[in-house]
C-alpha positions in Angstrom: -13.1 -6.2 -32.0 -16.8 -5.2 -32.2 -18.2 -3.3 -29.2 -20.1 -5.5 -26.8 -23.9 -5.1 -26.6 -25.4 -3.0 -23.8 -26.6 -6.2 -22.1 -23.1 -7.8 -22.2 -21.5 -4.6 -20.9 -23.9 -4.5 -18.0 -23.3 -8.2 -17.2 -19.5 -7.6 -17.3 -19.9 -4.5 -15.1 -22.0 -6.4 -12.5 -19.5 -9.3 -12.4 -16.7 -6.8 -12.1 -18.3 -5.1 -9.1 -18.8 -8.5 -7.4 -15.2 -9.3 -8.0 -14.0 -6.0 -6.7 -16.1 -6.4 -3.5 -14.9 -10.0 -3.0 -11.2 -9.0 -3.3 -12.0 -6.0 -1.1 -13.4 -8.4 1.6 -10.2 -10.6 1.3 -8.0 -7.5 1.7 -10.2 -6.4 4.6 -9.5 -9.6 6.5 -5.9 -9.8 5.5 -5.3 -6.1 6.4 -7.0 -6.7 9.8 -4.3 -9.3 10.5 -1.3 -7.4 9.1 -2.1 -3.9 10.3 -3.2 -5.1 13.7 0.4 -6.4 14.1 2.0 -3.4 12.5 0.3 -1.0 14.8 2.4 -2.3 17.7 5.6 -3.3 15.8 7.6 -0.4 17.2 6.7 -0.9 20.8 6.9 -4.6 20.6 10.4 -4.5 19.2 11.3 -2.0 21.9 9.9 -4.5 24.5 12.0 -7.3 23.1 15.2 -5.2 23.4 15.4 -3.4 20.0 16.3 0.3 19.5 14.9 3.1 17.2 17.5 2.2 14.6 16.4 -1.5 14.8 12.8 -0.5 14.3 13.7 1.6 11.3 15.8 -1.2 9.9 13.2 -3.9 10.4 10.4 -1.8 9.1 12.4 -0.6 6.2 13.8 -4.1 5.4 10.3 -5.6 5.5 9.0 -2.9 3.1 12.1 -3.2 0.9 12.0 -7.0 0.6 8.2 -6.9 0.3 8.3 -4.5 -2.6 11.5 -5.5 -4.3 10.3 -9.0 -4.7 7.3 -7.8 -6.5 9.4 -7.2 -9.6 10.0 -11.0 -9.8 6.5 -12.0 -8.8 5.0 -9.4 -11.1 7.0 -10.8 -14.0 6.0 -14.3 -13.1 2.3 -13.4 -13.0 2.6 -11.6 -16.3 4.0 -14.7 -18.0 2.1 -17.4 -16.2 -1.3 -15.7 -15.7 -1.7 -17.8 -12.5 -3.3 -14.9 -10.7 -5.3 -16.9 -8.2 -2.7 -19.4 -7.2 -0.1 -16.7 -6.6 -2.5 -14.5 -4.7 -3.5 -17.4 -2.4 0.1 -18.3 -1.7 0.8 -14.7 -0.7 -2.1 -14.5 1.6 -1.1 -17.8 3.2 2.1 -16.2 4.6 -0.1 -14.0 6.9 0.3 -17.1 9.2 3.6 -15.4 10.4 1.6 -12.9 12.4 0.1 -15.2 15.1 3.5 -16.7 15.5 4.7 -13.3 16.9 3.0 -14.4 20.1 5.8 -16.8 20.9 8.7 -14.5 19.9 11.1 -13.9 22.8 13.8 -11.9 21.0 13.5 -9.0 18.6 15.5 -11.0 16.0 12.7 -13.6 15.9 10.0 -11.0 15.6 12.0 -9.3 12.8 12.1 -12.6 10.8 8.3 -13.0 11.2 7.5 -9.4 10.3 9.6 -9.7 7.2 8.0 -13.1 6.3 4.6 -11.4 6.3 5.9 -8.6 4.0 7.2 -11.3 1.6 3.7 -12.7 1.5 2.5 -9.2 0.5 5.1 -9.2 -2.2 3.8 -12.5 -3.6 0.1 -11.6 -3.6 0.0 -7.9 -4.5 0.9 -8.0 -8.3 -1.5 -10.8 -8.9 -4.3 -9.2 -7.0 -3.8 -5.8 -8.6 -3.7 -7.3 -12.0 -7.0 -9.0 -11.4 -8.4 -5.7 -10.1 -7.0 -3.8 -13.2 -9.2 -6.1 -15.3 -12.2 -5.7 -13.0 -12.0 -1.9 -12.9 -12.2 -1.4 -16.7 -16.0 -0.9 -16.7 -16.5 0.8 -13.3 -13.6 3.4 -13.5 -10.0 2.8 -12.5 -10.0 5.3 -9.7 -13.4 4.3 -8.3 -12.7 0.6 -8.5 -9.3 0.8 -6.8 -10.7 3.3 -4.4 -13.5 0.9 -3.2 -10.9 -1.9 -2.8 -8.5 0.4 -0.9 -11.4 1.6 1.3 -12.3 -2.0 2.2 -8.7 -2.8 2.8 -8.4 0.1 5.2 -11.5 -0.9 7.1 -9.5 -4.0 8.1 -6.6 -1.7 8.9 -8.9 0.1 11.4 -10.3 -3.1 13.0 -6.9 -4.8 13.4 -5.4 -2.1 15.7 -8.7 -2.1 17.7 -8.2 -5.8 18.3 -4.8 -5.0 19.7 -6.2 -2.2 21.8 -8.7 -4.6 23.4 -6.1 -7.3 23.9 -3.7 -4.9 25.6 -6.4 -3.4 27.7 -7.8 -6.7 28.9 -4.5 -8.7 29.2 -1.7 -6.2 29.4 0.3 -8.2 26.9 0.8 -8.4 23.2 0.7 -12.2 22.7 -3.2 -12.5 23.1 -3.6 -9.9 20.4 -1.4 -11.6 18.0 -3.2 -14.9 18.6 -6.6 -13.2 18.0 -5.3 -11.9 14.7 -5.1 -15.5 13.5 -8.8 -15.9 13.4 -9.5 -14.0 10.2 -7.1 -16.1 8.2 -9.8 -18.7 7.5 -12.1 -16.0 6.3 -9.4 -14.9 3.8 -9.3 -18.4 2.3 -13.0 -18.7 2.0 -13.4 -15.3 0.3 -10.6 -16.0 -2.2 -12.1 -19.3 -3.2 -15.5 -17.6 -3.8 -13.8 -14.9 -5.9 -12.0 -17.5 -8.0 -15.2 -19.5 -8.6 -17.0 -16.3 -9.7 -14.3 -15.2 -12.1 -11.7 -17.9 -12.9 -10.4 -16.0 -15.9 -10.3 -12.2 -14.9 -8.9 -11.1 -18.3 -12.3 -11.6 -19.9 -13.6 -8.6 -18.0 -11.4 -6.2 -20.0 -13.2 -6.3 -23.3 -11.0 -3.7 -25.0 -7.9 -5.8 -24.3 -6.1 -3.0 -22.4 -4.2 -1.2 -25.1 -2.7 1.9 -23.4 1.0 2.2 -23.9 2.2 5.3 -21.8 4.3 3.3 -19.3 5.3 0.3 -21.4 8.6 1.9 -22.3 11.6 3.1 -20.3 11.1 6.8 -21.2 7.5 6.5 -20.1 8.1 4.9 -16.8 11.3 6.7 -15.7 9.8 10.1 -14.6 6.9 8.2 -12.8 9.4 5.9 -11.0 11.5 8.9 -10.0 8.5 10.6 -8.4 7.5 7.5 -6.6 11.0 6.9 -5.3 11.4 10.5 -3.9 7.9 10.7 -2.6 8.2 7.5 -0.6 11.8 8.2 0.6 10.4 11.1 2.6 7.2 9.3 3.8 7.7 8.1 7.4 6.6 4.7 8.4 4.2 4.2 11.3 6.4 1.9 13.4 8.9 4.8 13.8 6.0 7.1 14.8 4.7 4.5 17.3 8.3 4.1 18.6 8.4 7.8 19.3 5.1 7.8 21.0 6.2 5.1 23.4 9.8 6.1 23.9 8.8 9.7 24.8 5.8 8.5 26.9 3.5 10.8 25.0 0.5 8.5 25.3 -0.2 5.1 27.0 0.7 1.9 25.2 -2.9 1.0 24.8 -3.6 4.2 22.9 -0.9 3.7 20.3 -2.9 1.2 18.2 -5.9 3.6 18.5 -3.8 6.3 16.9 -3.1 3.9 14.0 -6.8 2.9 13.8 -7.8 6.6 13.5 -5.2 7.1 10.7 -6.6 4.1 8.9 -10.2 5.4 9.3 -9.1 8.6 7.6 -7.5 6.7 4.8 -10.8 4.8 4.1 -12.6 8.1 3.4 -9.7 9.5 1.5 -9.4 6.4 -0.7 -13.0 6.8 -1.9 -12.7 10.5 -2.5 -9.3 10.3 -4.3 -10.6 7.4 -6.4 -13.4 9.5 -7.7 -11.0 12.4 -8.2 -8.6 10.3 -10.2 -11.2 9.4 -12.7 -11.5 13.2 -13.3 -8.0 14.7 -12.8 -5.7 11.6 -13.2 -2.2 11.6 -11.7 -2.4 15.2 -10.5 -3.8 13.7 -7.3 -0.2 12.5 -6.6 1.0 16.0 -6.1 -0.5 16.0 -2.6 2.0 13.4 -1.5 5.1 15.7 -1.0 2.9 18.1 0.9 1.4 15.4 3.2 4.8 13.9 3.8 6.2 17.2 5.0 3.2 18.0 7.1 3.3 14.5 8.7 6.9 14.8 9.7 6.3 18.3 11.2 3.4 17.0 13.4 3.9 13.3 14.2 7.1 13.7 16.2 5.7 16.4 18.5 5.8 15.9 22.2 2.2 17.2 22.4 -0.4 14.4 22.1 -2.9 16.5 20.1 -0.3 17.5 17.6 1.0 14.0 17.3 -2.5 12.6 16.5 -2.8 15.3 13.8 0.4 13.9 12.4 -0.9 10.4 12.5 -4.1 11.5 10.6 -1.9 13.2 8.0 0.0 10.0 7.6 -3.3 8.1 7.1 -4.4 10.6 4.4 -1.1 10.0 2.5 -1.6 6.3 2.6 -5.1 6.6 1.2 -4.0 8.8 -1.6 -0.7 7.1 -2.6 -1.8 3.5 -2.9 -5.1 4.3 -4.6 -3.7 6.6 -7.3 -0.5 4.5 -7.8 -2.4 1.4 -8.7 -5.1 3.1 -10.7 -2.6 5.1 -12.8 -0.7 2.0 -13.7 -3.9 0.2 -14.8 -4.9 3.2 -16.9 -1.5 3.7 -18.6 -0.3 0.2 -19.2 -1.3 -2.5 -21.7 -2.9 -5.5 -20.1 -0.2 -7.9 -21.4 2.5 -6.1 -19.5 0.6 -4.8 -16.5 1.9 -7.5 -14.0 5.5 -6.6 -14.9 4.9 -2.9 -14.5 3.1 -3.3 -11.2 6.1 -5.4 -10.0 8.7 -2.9 -11.3 7.1 0.2 -9.8 6.5 -1.6 -6.6 10.2 -2.5 -6.4 11.0 1.2 -6.7 8.3 2.0 -4.1 9.8 -0.5 -1.6 13.4 0.5 -2.2 12.5 4.1 -1.4 10.6 3.2 1.7 13.5 1.0 2.9 16.1 3.8 2.3 13.9 6.4 3.9 13.0 4.3 6.9 16.6 3.5 7.6 17.7 7.1 7.2 14.9 8.4 9.5 15.5 5.7 12.1 19.2 6.6 12.3 18.4 10.4 12.3 15.9 10.0 15.1 18.8 9.0 17.3 20.5 12.3 16.4 17.5 14.7 16.5 14.1 15.2 15.1 15.3 18.4 13.4 17.5 16.3 11.2 14.6 14.2 10.1 12.6 17.3 9.2 15.5 18.7 7.2 15.9 15.4 5.3 12.2 15.1 4.5 11.9 18.7 3.3 14.9 18.2 0.9 13.6 14.9 -0.5 10.0 16.1 -1.0 11.2 19.2 -2.7 13.0 16.9 -5.2 9.8 14.9 -5.5 8.0 18.0 -6.7 10.6 18.5 -9.3 10.2 14.9 -10.4 6.4 15.4 -10.7 7.0 18.4 -13.1 9.3 16.1 -15.2 6.6 13.4 -15.2 3.9 15.8 -16.2 5.9 17.2 -19.0 6.9 13.7 -20.2 3.3 12.6 -20.3 2.3 15.7 -22.3 5.1 14.9 -24.8 3.9 11.3 -25.1 0.3 12.3 -25.7 1.5 14.9 -28.3 3.5 12.3 -30.2 0.5 10.0 -30.2 -1.7 12.8 -31.5 0.7 13.6 -34.3 1.0 9.9 -35.2 -2.8 9.7 -35.5 -2.7 12.6 -38.0 -0.1 11.1 -40.2 -1.6 8.7 -42.8 
């Protein structure tokens, strides 16, 4: 395929930037809804009669189902190329969040929370595949970093809506109802994005020919690291449960902690996006460190130490999701990208489910048990990273030798 002219490349770049910003705006509004609710999931389930183990189970189940289903939705997207229809369907399930306002039992709330996570499973492989096409000309890390930063802006605003609702009304229901307003904005932005670029694949002029993670030997070390890294990464609902159960801070301040964590992740996403374009997957090595630091700080009885733990958690979110998506886009051929996104996301979600359940149960025993668990798991994650790094070197060496053989 001949190289496109400079004018064509510039046009494609400009269109790609517009698409990234539009998808970022849709994610901002969607994240406002979902993260506004998630910032109070732990306390809300406690209010409805659930325990710490229930919080861990619901949060973990939601993440597990939401990620495990991506293997199927990713395969469907890869085969059908119906990126926009699938993405819009997934965003539509955000309607489960306003319905939390009428939940009177924790079981009902659990179903709605999981339904929203299913929506994320439906939309994410399609959206990320579109973004993978759009980031070809602007840099994988930078493009995904911009999208993640906008997504996290919504994650900051959402909890602030809950803070305002709790402060003004003293109840959770008004906050859940207010979170229904941005849904119309999500639909409008998505329709604009589709009209701008109805066929996203045309933005990737080189066809996306990387093959590093298209085979089992290539993806296994990466998947092992993702599994272990996420199995030791605590979920915020359990952190927020701890803050309420131990009366460390007032209920109205819990969403503020979450908002601050999300604000940190905005800056981190942009910084790590730029860093990825220079150092690649080495940025992932910070995850085991941050997971360990988070668990040591977030479950403190001191408010200052606990907020430091929340900020460490936000830093981890900004790094993990940005580098995860950028590295898949960079190392996978376009034809198989949706499937790989789905498969790796399934591993990601299975790990978060297992880790959330284990930590929820261990919380009922002692915080020391959670710390020991995380240290062991994240040490194993470092070993998996070394395996992944060596495997990538071997793949690149084989490719280099292949190029030298006539």
